Legacy VTK file of the C-alpha trace (Angstrom):
# vtk DataFile Version 3.0
C-alpha trace
ASCII
DATASET POLYDATA
POINTS 340 float
40.386 -8.540 -57.676
43.008 -8.109 -60.627
43.085 -5.975 -63.198
41.519 -7.687 -65.703
37.816 -7.501 -64.806
36.498 -10.617 -63.713
32.341 -10.825 -63.215
32.653 -13.736 -61.354
34.345 -12.653 -58.613
32.309 -9.291 -58.578
29.338 -11.267 -57.896
31.085 -13.282 -55.031
32.183 -9.853 -53.410
28.821 -8.588 -53.986
27.495 -11.119 -51.697
29.861 -10.952 -48.685
29.215 -7.427 -48.145
25.562 -7.577 -48.840
26.048 -10.278 -46.115
27.747 -7.942 -44.061
24.955 -4.905 -44.746
22.731 -7.717 -43.448
24.800 -8.536 -40.384
24.512 -4.600 -39.180
21.368 -4.302 -39.502
20.574 -7.375 -37.982
22.081 -6.073 -35.033
20.160 -2.521 -34.994
17.178 -5.031 -34.997
17.077 -4.602 -38.801
15.840 -6.932 -41.663
16.964 -6.761 -44.997
16.783 -9.994 -47.464
20.701 -10.032 -49.603
18.708 -8.770 -52.479
18.094 -5.101 -50.756
21.290 -5.315 -49.097
22.449 -4.146 -52.410
21.068 -1.425 -52.899
23.327 2.097 -52.317
20.303 3.143 -49.818
20.262 0.403 -47.861
23.871 -0.193 -47.811
23.783 3.939 -46.461
21.308 2.998 -43.502
23.818 0.130 -42.210
26.875 2.304 -42.591
24.477 4.552 -40.327
23.568 1.651 -37.873
27.199 1.519 -37.745
27.859 4.904 -35.964
24.563 4.558 -33.757
25.550 0.963 -32.476
29.237 2.521 -31.273
27.409 4.191 -28.720
26.859 2.014 -25.610
23.910 1.940 -25.059
22.769 3.057 -28.401
20.462 5.884 -28.861
16.921 4.401 -28.731
15.201 7.827 -31.183
18.249 6.867 -33.240
17.373 3.630 -34.233
13.694 4.222 -34.678
15.018 6.921 -37.321
17.166 4.674 -38.916
13.760 2.388 -39.133
12.390 4.757 -41.244
15.062 4.975 -43.165
15.297 1.355 -43.922
11.543 1.718 -44.899
12.321 4.553 -47.350
15.031 2.642 -49.102
12.726 -0.588 -49.605
10.131 1.794 -51.039
12.542 2.895 -53.278
13.905 -0.522 -54.557
12.139 -1.284 -58.180
13.814 -3.699 -60.530
14.693 -2.017 -64.089
13.126 -2.348 -66.941
14.003 -5.901 -68.295
14.622 -4.203 -71.856
17.655 -2.513 -70.416
21.245 -3.982 -71.741
22.040 -3.559 -67.642
20.077 -4.197 -64.710
21.167 -0.909 -63.835
18.604 2.142 -62.260
19.646 5.420 -64.456
18.495 7.388 -61.308
16.675 10.377 -60.931
18.304 12.581 -57.902
17.381 10.876 -54.719
18.381 11.642 -50.569
20.628 9.134 -50.046
22.643 10.188 -53.390
22.680 13.761 -52.364
23.903 13.253 -49.447
26.569 11.342 -50.777
27.577 14.358 -53.025
27.455 16.708 -49.777
30.208 14.586 -48.298
31.943 14.799 -51.833
31.811 18.454 -51.718
32.772 18.601 -48.330
35.878 16.131 -49.117
37.283 18.931 -51.592
40.779 20.860 -50.895
39.695 24.397 -50.641
41.652 26.281 -53.622
45.216 27.468 -52.643
45.279 31.141 -50.795
41.987 30.137 -49.266
42.909 26.971 -47.389
42.628 29.442 -43.908
39.114 31.120 -45.239
40.646 33.973 -46.203
39.433 36.308 -49.429
36.141 35.267 -51.463
36.167 31.506 -52.354
34.484 30.753 -55.908
31.472 28.876 -55.983
31.929 25.387 -56.951
28.981 23.426 -56.348
27.609 19.916 -58.060
24.089 18.564 -57.584
21.956 15.268 -58.834
20.276 15.989 -61.468
17.441 13.911 -63.635
18.519 12.148 -66.499
17.452 13.316 -70.256
16.246 11.524 -73.148
19.799 12.618 -74.886
21.025 11.138 -71.893
19.636 7.895 -71.658
20.906 7.724 -75.648
24.363 7.979 -75.286
24.552 5.420 -71.927
22.602 3.205 -74.781
25.474 3.332 -77.291
28.289 3.280 -74.268
26.589 -0.539 -73.431
27.406 -1.485 -77.196
30.155 -0.246 -77.495
31.827 -1.444 -74.331
30.353 -4.937 -75.180
32.197 -5.024 -78.886
35.557 -3.748 -77.452
35.229 -5.128 -74.094
32.857 -7.555 -73.187
34.443 -8.948 -70.011
34.505 -5.175 -68.780
30.902 -4.832 -70.066
30.619 -8.188 -68.135
31.515 -6.758 -64.621
30.002 -3.623 -64.703
26.746 -5.509 -65.154
26.951 -6.710 -61.616
28.460 -4.169 -59.692
26.594 -1.120 -60.888
23.179 -0.600 -59.392
22.908 3.173 -60.036
24.444 5.621 -62.120
23.639 9.374 -60.978
24.447 12.048 -63.329
25.588 15.458 -61.442
26.050 18.962 -62.827
28.437 21.506 -61.727
32.184 21.877 -62.284
32.828 20.571 -58.139
33.044 17.442 -59.264
33.512 15.091 -61.976
32.817 11.895 -60.872
33.274 9.836 -57.853
32.311 6.783 -55.661
31.449 6.833 -52.415
31.111 2.913 -50.112
28.408 4.449 -47.744
26.310 4.185 -50.877
28.378 1.193 -52.890
26.860 0.214 -55.552
26.301 3.688 -57.122
28.561 6.049 -59.265
28.368 9.892 -59.804
29.340 10.798 -63.664
29.079 14.633 -64.820
26.320 14.755 -67.307
28.682 16.938 -69.941
31.129 13.703 -69.986
28.517 11.864 -71.959
28.372 15.025 -74.047
31.419 15.060 -77.021
34.051 16.748 -75.884
36.264 20.173 -77.400
38.944 17.898 -78.632
36.863 15.741 -80.809
36.541 12.557 -77.962
32.959 11.018 -79.083
30.277 11.005 -75.636
29.864 7.171 -75.854
33.488 6.912 -75.401
34.044 9.145 -72.740
31.367 7.914 -70.794
32.649 4.217 -71.233
36.109 5.415 -69.254
34.107 7.416 -66.738
32.546 3.878 -66.309
35.235 1.963 -66.230
36.559 4.642 -63.894
34.319 4.427 -61.257
33.422 0.864 -61.728
37.167 0.110 -60.688
36.502 2.038 -57.995
33.753 0.381 -56.807
35.751 -3.315 -57.613
38.769 -2.461 -55.388
36.407 -1.063 -52.850
34.285 -4.304 -52.469
37.487 -6.387 -52.653
39.651 -4.142 -50.317
36.505 -5.033 -47.803
35.337 -8.989 -49.110
38.988 -10.111 -49.504
42.497 -9.493 -48.333
42.916 -5.799 -48.046
45.859 -4.153 -50.394
47.810 -2.358 -48.117
49.216 -3.112 -44.797
48.440 -1.787 -41.790
50.256 1.638 -40.938
50.677 4.026 -38.321
48.351 6.628 -38.249
47.068 7.839 -41.668
50.368 6.362 -43.576
52.178 8.622 -46.065
50.480 10.734 -48.275
52.328 10.873 -52.183
51.999 12.403 -55.206
49.252 10.738 -57.301
48.870 12.031 -61.063
44.368 11.945 -61.122
44.517 14.768 -57.765
46.565 18.179 -57.441
46.485 17.450 -53.348
49.328 14.405 -51.548
46.700 11.420 -51.502
47.255 8.592 -48.664
48.886 5.133 -50.425
45.375 3.576 -50.899
44.579 6.652 -53.139
47.393 5.597 -55.368
47.004 2.036 -55.502
43.297 2.678 -56.973
44.661 5.497 -59.360
47.303 2.994 -60.859
44.199 0.146 -61.390
41.849 3.178 -62.536
44.589 3.955 -65.005
45.847 0.535 -66.040
42.210 0.003 -67.234
41.795 3.005 -68.482
44.724 2.592 -70.914
43.373 -1.163 -71.656
39.613 0.150 -72.401
41.518 2.367 -75.017
43.690 0.614 -76.259
40.606 -2.111 -76.973
38.719 0.685 -78.610
41.320 1.487 -80.985
41.851 -2.215 -82.019
38.415 -2.779 -82.734
37.251 0.485 -84.886
34.174 1.189 -82.319
33.715 4.306 -80.512
33.577 6.584 -83.711
30.397 5.439 -85.784
31.580 3.010 -88.376
34.933 2.097 -89.706
37.000 4.192 -87.902
39.120 6.514 -89.238
36.905 7.305 -92.077
35.884 10.876 -92.659
36.509 14.053 -90.996
34.157 12.985 -88.093
35.887 9.734 -87.897
39.538 11.122 -88.351
38.962 13.544 -85.349
37.627 11.003 -83.126
40.244 8.204 -84.001
42.993 11.366 -82.973
40.964 12.215 -80.048
41.085 8.783 -78.934
44.934 8.113 -79.688
45.647 11.260 -77.709
43.328 10.256 -74.681
45.590 6.679 -74.931
48.635 8.595 -74.692
47.914 11.147 -71.885
46.590 7.918 -69.439
49.237 5.712 -70.345
51.508 8.778 -69.207
49.549 9.055 -65.980
49.452 4.909 -65.625
52.786 5.320 -66.021
53.663 7.684 -63.069
51.256 6.181 -60.793
53.279 3.232 -61.289
56.387 4.016 -60.582
55.364 5.805 -57.615
53.451 2.657 -56.312
56.756 0.596 -56.939
58.135 3.222 -54.669
56.310 2.360 -52.033
55.710 -1.567 -52.094
56.704 -2.500 -49.403
53.464 -1.282 -47.761
51.735 -3.727 -49.977
50.065 -7.027 -48.934
50.097 -10.546 -51.133
47.023 -9.087 -52.735
48.123 -5.336 -53.370
51.471 -6.452 -54.937
49.789 -9.154 -57.169
47.272 -6.745 -58.645
50.722 -4.287 -58.917
52.316 -7.042 -60.612
49.011 -6.841 -62.920
49.909 -3.302 -63.648
53.361 -3.389 -64.527
52.744 -5.000 -68.008
50.721 -2.732 -69.044
52.965 0.400 -68.179
56.109 -2.073 -70.109
53.802 -2.217 -72.875
53.187 1.436 -72.784
57.618 1.897 -73.039
57.483 -0.554 -75.627
55.056 1.679 -77.598
56.820 4.594 -76.910
LINES 1 341
340 0 1 2 3 4 5 6 7 8 9 10 11 12 13 14 15 16 17 18 19 20 21 22 23 24 25 26 27 28 29 30 31 32 33 34 35 36 37 38 39 40 41 42 43 44 45 46 47 48 49 50 51 52 53 54 55 56 57 58 59 60 61 62 63 64 65 66 67 68 69 70 71 72 73 74 75 76 77 78 79 80 81 82 83 84 85 86 87 88 89 90 91 92 93 94 95 96 97 98 99 100 101 102 103 104 105 106 107 108 109 110 111 112 113 114 115 116 117 118 119 120 121 122 123 124 125 126 127 128 129 130 131 132 133 134 135 136 137 138 139 140 141 142 143 144 145 146 147 148 149 150 151 152 153 154 155 156 157 158 159 160 161 162 163 164 165 166 167 168 169 170 171 172 173 174 175 176 177 178 179 180 181 182 183 184 185 186 187 188 189 190 191 192 193 194 195 196 197 198 199 200 201 202 203 204 205 206 207 208 209 210 211 212 213 214 215 216 217 218 219 220 221 222 223 224 225 226 227 228 229 230 231 232 233 234 235 236 237 238 239 240 241 242 243 244 245 246 247 248 249 250 251 252 253 254 255 256 257 258 259 260 261 262 263 264 265 266 267 268 269 270 271 272 273 274 275 276 277 278 279 280 281 282 283 284 285 286 287 288 289 290 291 292 293 294 295 296 297 298 299 300 301 302 303 304 305 306 307 308 309 310 311 312 313 314 315 316 317 318 319 320 321 322 323 324 325 326 327 328 329 330 331 332 333 334 335 336 337 338 339
Protein backbone atom coordinates (compact mmCIF):
# COMPACT_ATOMS: atom_id res chain seq x y z
CA UNK A 1 0.00 0.00 0.00
CA UNK A 2 1.27 3.43 -0.98
CA UNK A 3 -0.15 6.94 -0.97
CA UNK A 4 0.20 6.98 -4.75
CA UNK A 5 -2.42 4.69 -6.34
CA UNK A 6 -1.28 1.33 -7.71
CA UNK A 7 -3.73 -0.65 -9.84
CA UNK A 8 -1.43 -3.68 -10.07
CA UNK A 9 -1.07 -3.95 -6.32
CA UNK A 10 -4.83 -3.55 -6.00
CA UNK A 11 -5.37 -6.56 -8.27
CA UNK A 12 -3.07 -8.70 -6.12
CA UNK A 13 -4.86 -7.65 -2.92
CA UNK A 14 -8.24 -8.36 -4.48
CA UNK A 15 -7.09 -11.84 -5.50
CA UNK A 16 -5.79 -12.53 -1.98
CA UNK A 17 -9.09 -11.46 -0.42
CA UNK A 18 -11.02 -13.60 -2.91
CA UNK A 19 -8.97 -16.63 -1.89
CA UNK A 20 -9.73 -15.91 1.77
CA UNK A 21 -13.45 -15.57 0.99
CA UNK A 22 -13.49 -18.87 -0.92
CA UNK A 23 -11.65 -20.57 1.94
CA UNK A 24 -14.14 -19.41 4.57
CA UNK A 25 -17.09 -20.47 2.42
CA UNK A 26 -15.49 -23.87 1.80
CA UNK A 27 -15.34 -24.47 5.57
CA UNK A 28 -19.12 -24.09 5.50
CA UNK A 29 -19.35 -26.50 2.54
CA UNK A 30 -20.15 -23.63 0.19
CA UNK A 31 -18.45 -23.04 -3.15
CA UNK A 32 -17.75 -19.74 -4.91
CA UNK A 33 -15.51 -19.00 -7.86
CA UNK A 34 -12.72 -16.41 -7.44
CA UNK A 35 -14.76 -13.99 -9.57
CA UNK A 36 -17.89 -14.48 -7.45
CA UNK A 37 -15.80 -14.06 -4.28
CA UNK A 38 -15.10 -10.41 -5.14
CA UNK A 39 -18.81 -9.50 -5.10
CA UNK A 40 -19.87 -7.57 -1.95
CA UNK A 41 -22.89 -9.82 -1.29
CA UNK A 42 -20.70 -12.94 -1.45
CA UNK A 43 -18.15 -11.28 0.84
CA UNK A 44 -20.97 -10.59 3.31
CA UNK A 45 -21.95 -14.28 3.19
CA UNK A 46 -18.37 -15.25 4.09
CA UNK A 47 -18.37 -12.85 7.05
CA UNK A 48 -21.64 -14.35 8.27
CA UNK A 49 -20.20 -17.85 7.77
CA UNK A 50 -17.31 -17.00 10.08
CA UNK A 51 -19.79 -16.23 12.85
CA UNK A 52 -21.72 -19.45 12.27
CA UNK A 53 -18.53 -21.53 12.15
CA UNK A 54 -17.35 -19.95 15.40
CA UNK A 55 -19.94 -22.07 17.24
CA UNK A 56 -18.98 -25.66 18.00
CA UNK A 57 -20.82 -27.39 16.50
CA UNK A 58 -22.20 -24.92 13.95
CA UNK A 59 -25.98 -24.54 13.87
CA UNK A 60 -27.33 -26.66 10.98
CA UNK A 61 -30.22 -24.28 10.25
CA UNK A 62 -27.91 -21.29 10.06
CA UNK A 63 -25.58 -23.20 7.73
CA UNK A 64 -28.53 -23.94 5.44
CA UNK A 65 -29.52 -20.26 5.55
CA UNK A 66 -25.98 -19.35 4.44
CA UNK A 67 -26.42 -21.56 1.39
CA UNK A 68 -29.62 -19.76 0.45
CA UNK A 69 -27.95 -16.38 1.00
CA UNK A 70 -25.05 -17.37 -1.26
CA UNK A 71 -27.47 -18.54 -3.97
CA UNK A 72 -29.27 -15.20 -3.76
CA UNK A 73 -25.98 -13.30 -3.97
CA UNK A 74 -24.76 -15.36 -6.93
CA UNK A 75 -28.01 -14.75 -8.80
CA UNK A 76 -27.48 -10.99 -8.47
CA UNK A 77 -24.03 -11.03 -10.08
CA UNK A 78 -23.98 -9.67 -13.62
CA UNK A 79 -21.20 -8.30 -15.79
CA UNK A 80 -21.52 -4.51 -16.23
CA UNK A 81 -22.32 -3.30 -19.75
CA UNK A 82 -19.21 -3.24 -21.93
CA UNK A 83 -19.73 0.42 -22.87
CA UNK A 84 -19.23 1.65 -19.28
CA UNK A 85 -15.88 3.40 -18.67
CA UNK A 86 -15.44 1.35 -15.47
CA UNK A 87 -16.58 -2.25 -14.89
CA UNK A 88 -18.63 -1.21 -11.87
CA UNK A 89 -22.26 -1.72 -10.88
CA UNK A 90 -24.14 1.54 -10.26
CA UNK A 91 -26.29 -0.50 -7.99
CA UNK A 92 -29.94 -0.13 -7.04
CA UNK A 93 -30.94 -0.87 -3.42
CA UNK A 94 -30.07 -4.40 -2.37
CA UNK A 95 -30.54 -6.31 0.88
CA UNK A 96 -26.81 -6.64 1.62
CA UNK A 97 -26.37 -2.90 1.11
CA UNK A 98 -29.33 -2.05 3.33
CA UNK A 99 -27.90 -4.25 6.10
CA UNK A 100 -24.60 -2.40 5.77
CA UNK A 101 -26.31 0.99 6.07
CA UNK A 102 -28.16 -0.23 9.18
CA UNK A 103 -24.82 -1.15 10.77
CA UNK A 104 -23.36 2.23 9.85
CA UNK A 105 -26.29 4.08 11.39
CA UNK A 106 -25.88 2.16 14.65
CA UNK A 107 -22.21 3.17 14.76
CA UNK A 108 -22.94 6.92 14.56
CA UNK A 109 -22.41 8.56 17.96
CA UNK A 110 -25.53 10.08 19.44
CA UNK A 111 -25.68 13.89 19.48
CA UNK A 112 -24.42 15.58 22.62
CA UNK A 113 -27.10 15.53 25.27
CA UNK A 114 -28.67 12.31 23.99
CA UNK A 115 -25.95 9.85 25.07
CA UNK A 116 -28.14 8.39 27.83
CA UNK A 117 -31.33 8.47 25.82
CA UNK A 118 -32.66 11.61 27.52
CA UNK A 119 -34.66 14.01 25.40
CA UNK A 120 -35.96 13.60 21.89
CA UNK A 121 -33.18 12.62 19.53
CA UNK A 122 -33.28 14.35 16.12
CA UNK A 123 -34.27 12.07 13.26
CA UNK A 124 -31.12 10.94 11.41
CA UNK A 125 -31.78 8.69 8.49
CA UNK A 126 -29.94 7.33 5.49
CA UNK A 127 -31.23 4.86 2.94
CA UNK A 128 -29.98 3.42 -0.34
CA UNK A 129 -31.68 4.82 -3.44
CA UNK A 130 -31.64 4.10 -7.16
CA UNK A 131 -29.45 5.95 -9.62
CA UNK A 132 -31.22 8.57 -11.73
CA UNK A 133 -30.24 9.59 -15.27
CA UNK A 134 -28.61 12.81 -14.02
CA UNK A 135 -26.63 10.84 -11.41
CA UNK A 136 -25.24 8.54 -14.11
CA UNK A 137 -24.32 11.55 -16.25
CA UNK A 138 -22.34 13.02 -13.35
CA UNK A 139 -20.61 9.69 -12.80
CA UNK A 140 -19.58 9.56 -16.46
CA UNK A 141 -18.22 13.11 -16.22
CA UNK A 142 -16.32 12.10 -13.09
CA UNK A 143 -14.61 9.17 -14.82
CA UNK A 144 -13.53 11.53 -17.60
CA UNK A 145 -12.20 14.00 -15.03
CA UNK A 146 -10.23 11.31 -13.17
CA UNK A 147 -8.81 9.84 -16.37
CA UNK A 148 -7.53 13.28 -17.38
CA UNK A 149 -6.39 14.60 -14.00
CA UNK A 150 -5.11 11.45 -12.29
CA UNK A 151 -4.89 8.38 -14.55
CA UNK A 152 -3.31 6.25 -11.80
CA UNK A 153 -6.23 6.84 -9.43
CA UNK A 154 -8.66 6.22 -12.27
CA UNK A 155 -6.98 2.86 -12.99
CA UNK A 156 -6.98 1.83 -9.33
CA UNK A 157 -10.64 2.69 -8.81
CA UNK A 158 -11.53 0.61 -11.88
CA UNK A 159 -9.97 -2.39 -10.13
CA UNK A 160 -11.27 -2.02 -6.58
CA UNK A 161 -14.83 -0.73 -6.95
CA UNK A 162 -17.44 -3.42 -7.60
CA UNK A 163 -20.58 -1.51 -6.59
CA UNK A 164 -21.32 2.19 -6.00
CA UNK A 165 -24.44 2.74 -3.90
CA UNK A 166 -26.16 6.09 -3.47
CA UNK A 167 -27.58 7.26 -0.13
CA UNK A 168 -30.41 9.63 0.64
CA UNK A 169 -30.62 11.31 4.03
CA UNK A 170 -28.46 13.54 6.18
CA UNK A 171 -27.06 10.93 8.54
CA UNK A 172 -24.16 9.65 6.40
CA UNK A 173 -22.04 11.40 3.76
CA UNK A 174 -20.38 8.19 2.65
CA UNK A 175 -18.68 5.08 4.00
CA UNK A 176 -17.16 1.69 3.32
CA UNK A 177 -17.83 -1.54 5.18
CA UNK A 178 -15.37 -4.44 5.09
CA UNK A 179 -18.32 -6.83 5.49
CA UNK A 180 -19.41 -5.86 1.95
CA UNK A 181 -15.92 -5.17 0.63
CA UNK A 182 -15.95 -3.78 -2.91
CA UNK A 183 -19.03 -1.63 -2.32
CA UNK A 184 -18.79 2.09 -1.51
CA UNK A 185 -21.62 4.35 -0.37
CA UNK A 186 -21.94 8.01 -1.36
CA UNK A 187 -24.66 10.48 -0.42
CA UNK A 188 -26.52 11.36 -3.60
CA UNK A 189 -26.42 15.14 -3.16
CA UNK A 190 -22.62 14.95 -3.39
CA UNK A 191 -23.12 14.41 -7.12
CA UNK A 192 -24.69 17.86 -7.39
CA UNK A 193 -22.92 21.25 -7.48
CA UNK A 194 -22.07 22.57 -4.03
CA UNK A 195 -23.41 25.83 -2.66
CA UNK A 196 -19.84 27.16 -2.83
CA UNK A 197 -19.60 26.49 -6.58
CA UNK A 198 -17.71 23.19 -6.38
CA UNK A 199 -18.81 21.20 -9.47
CA UNK A 200 -20.64 17.92 -9.01
CA UNK A 201 -18.06 15.77 -10.87
CA UNK A 202 -15.29 17.17 -8.66
CA UNK A 203 -17.28 16.44 -5.51
CA UNK A 204 -17.97 12.89 -6.68
CA UNK A 205 -14.32 12.40 -7.66
CA UNK A 206 -13.30 13.35 -4.13
CA UNK A 207 -15.91 11.00 -2.66
CA UNK A 208 -14.71 8.08 -4.80
CA UNK A 209 -11.04 8.73 -4.04
CA UNK A 210 -11.95 9.00 -0.35
CA UNK A 211 -13.97 5.79 -0.16
CA UNK A 212 -11.67 4.01 -2.59
CA UNK A 213 -8.73 4.77 -0.31
CA UNK A 214 -10.56 3.21 2.63
CA UNK A 215 -11.21 0.19 0.41
CA UNK A 216 -7.49 -0.07 -0.42
CA UNK A 217 -6.46 0.36 3.21
CA UNK A 218 -8.90 -2.34 4.33
CA UNK A 219 -7.61 -4.76 1.70
CA UNK A 220 -3.93 -4.01 2.27
CA UNK A 221 -4.19 -4.41 6.04
CA UNK A 222 -5.54 -7.95 5.56
CA UNK A 223 -3.81 -9.13 2.38
CA UNK A 224 -0.46 -7.56 3.35
CA UNK A 225 1.19 -6.57 6.62
CA UNK A 226 -1.05 -4.62 9.06
CA UNK A 227 -0.40 -0.91 9.49
CA UNK A 228 -0.53 -0.93 13.30
CA UNK A 229 1.16 -3.09 15.91
CA UNK A 230 -1.08 -5.13 18.24
CA UNK A 231 -2.30 -3.06 21.19
CA UNK A 232 -3.84 -3.86 24.53
CA UNK A 233 -7.60 -3.70 24.22
CA UNK A 234 -8.73 -1.25 21.56
CA UNK A 235 -5.70 0.99 22.02
CA UNK A 236 -5.84 4.78 22.51
CA UNK A 237 -8.55 7.04 21.12
CA UNK A 238 -7.36 10.22 19.42
CA UNK A 239 -8.83 13.37 17.91
CA UNK A 240 -9.08 13.29 14.11
CA UNK A 241 -9.93 15.94 11.49
CA UNK A 242 -12.85 14.11 9.90
CA UNK A 243 -14.79 12.86 12.90
CA UNK A 244 -16.12 14.72 15.93
CA UNK A 245 -15.79 11.66 18.18
CA UNK A 246 -12.37 10.31 19.25
CA UNK A 247 -11.23 7.50 16.97
CA UNK A 248 -8.84 4.55 17.35
CA UNK A 249 -5.42 4.89 15.72
CA UNK A 250 -6.49 2.77 12.77
CA UNK A 251 -9.16 5.39 11.99
CA UNK A 252 -6.59 8.19 12.22
CA UNK A 253 -4.20 6.27 9.99
CA UNK A 254 -6.79 5.79 7.26
CA UNK A 255 -7.84 9.43 7.52
CA UNK A 256 -4.23 10.55 6.99
CA UNK A 257 -3.96 8.49 3.79
CA UNK A 258 -7.43 9.57 2.61
CA UNK A 259 -6.60 13.23 3.15
CA UNK A 260 -3.20 12.97 1.48
CA UNK A 261 -4.78 11.40 -1.60
CA UNK A 262 -7.59 13.98 -1.60
CA UNK A 263 -5.00 16.76 -1.53
CA UNK A 264 -3.18 15.16 -4.46
CA UNK A 265 -6.48 14.90 -6.37
CA UNK A 266 -7.30 18.58 -6.00
CA UNK A 267 -3.77 19.66 -6.90
CA UNK A 268 -4.00 17.62 -10.10
CA UNK A 269 -7.46 19.01 -10.89
CA UNK A 270 -6.06 22.54 -10.60
CA UNK A 271 -2.88 21.74 -12.51
CA UNK A 272 -4.75 20.14 -15.43
CA UNK A 273 -7.67 22.57 -15.48
CA UNK A 274 -10.19 19.71 -15.36
CA UNK A 275 -13.46 19.74 -13.49
CA UNK A 276 -14.77 23.22 -14.33
CA UNK A 277 -15.97 22.75 -17.91
CA UNK A 278 -13.66 24.05 -20.59
CA UNK A 279 -10.60 26.01 -19.59
CA UNK A 280 -10.25 26.57 -15.85
CA UNK A 281 -10.82 30.13 -14.78
CA UNK A 282 -12.53 31.39 -17.95
CA UNK A 283 -15.97 32.96 -17.55
CA UNK A 284 -17.89 33.62 -14.34
CA UNK A 285 -18.79 29.96 -13.83
CA UNK A 286 -15.24 28.77 -14.40
CA UNK A 287 -13.80 31.43 -12.10
CA UNK A 288 -16.21 30.50 -9.30
CA UNK A 289 -15.53 26.80 -9.72
CA UNK A 290 -11.77 27.34 -9.69
CA UNK A 291 -12.05 29.44 -6.53
CA UNK A 292 -14.14 26.70 -4.89
CA UNK A 293 -11.60 24.04 -5.88
CA UNK A 294 -8.77 26.11 -4.40
CA UNK A 295 -10.73 26.69 -1.18
CA UNK A 296 -11.48 22.98 -0.84
CA UNK A 297 -7.81 22.14 -1.45
CA UNK A 298 -6.72 24.51 1.31
CA UNK A 299 -9.23 22.96 3.72
CA UNK A 300 -8.00 19.46 2.88
CA UNK A 301 -4.38 20.54 3.28
CA UNK A 302 -5.08 21.81 6.80
CA UNK A 303 -6.82 18.57 7.72
CA UNK A 304 -4.02 16.46 6.23
CA UNK A 305 -1.43 18.41 8.20
CA UNK A 306 -3.40 17.85 11.41
CA UNK A 307 -3.84 14.12 10.78
CA UNK A 308 -0.19 13.58 9.88
CA UNK A 309 0.99 15.56 12.92
CA UNK A 310 -1.11 13.48 15.31
CA UNK A 311 -0.04 10.25 13.62
CA UNK A 312 3.65 11.19 13.96
CA UNK A 313 3.07 11.47 17.72
CA UNK A 314 1.97 7.82 17.68
CA UNK A 315 4.45 6.46 15.13
CA UNK A 316 5.70 3.97 17.74
CA UNK A 317 2.37 2.15 17.27
CA UNK A 318 2.94 1.64 13.52
CA UNK A 319 4.43 -1.41 11.83
CA UNK A 320 7.14 -1.05 9.19
CA UNK A 321 4.32 -1.08 6.62
CA UNK A 322 2.51 1.71 8.45
CA UNK A 323 5.70 3.76 8.84
CA UNK A 324 6.43 3.42 5.13
CA UNK A 325 2.99 4.83 4.29
CA UNK A 326 3.36 7.63 6.86
CA UNK A 327 6.68 8.57 5.25
CA UNK A 328 4.78 8.97 1.95
CA UNK A 329 2.17 11.22 3.60
CA UNK A 330 4.92 13.51 4.91
CA UNK A 331 5.97 14.99 1.52
CA UNK A 332 2.34 15.87 0.76
CA UNK A 333 2.10 17.76 4.04
CA UNK A 334 5.54 19.34 3.52
CA UNK A 335 4.47 20.64 0.11
CA UNK A 336 1.49 22.23 1.86
CA UNK A 337 3.81 24.11 4.22
CA UNK A 338 5.93 25.31 1.31
CA UNK A 339 2.83 26.57 -0.53
CA UNK A 340 1.61 28.27 2.64
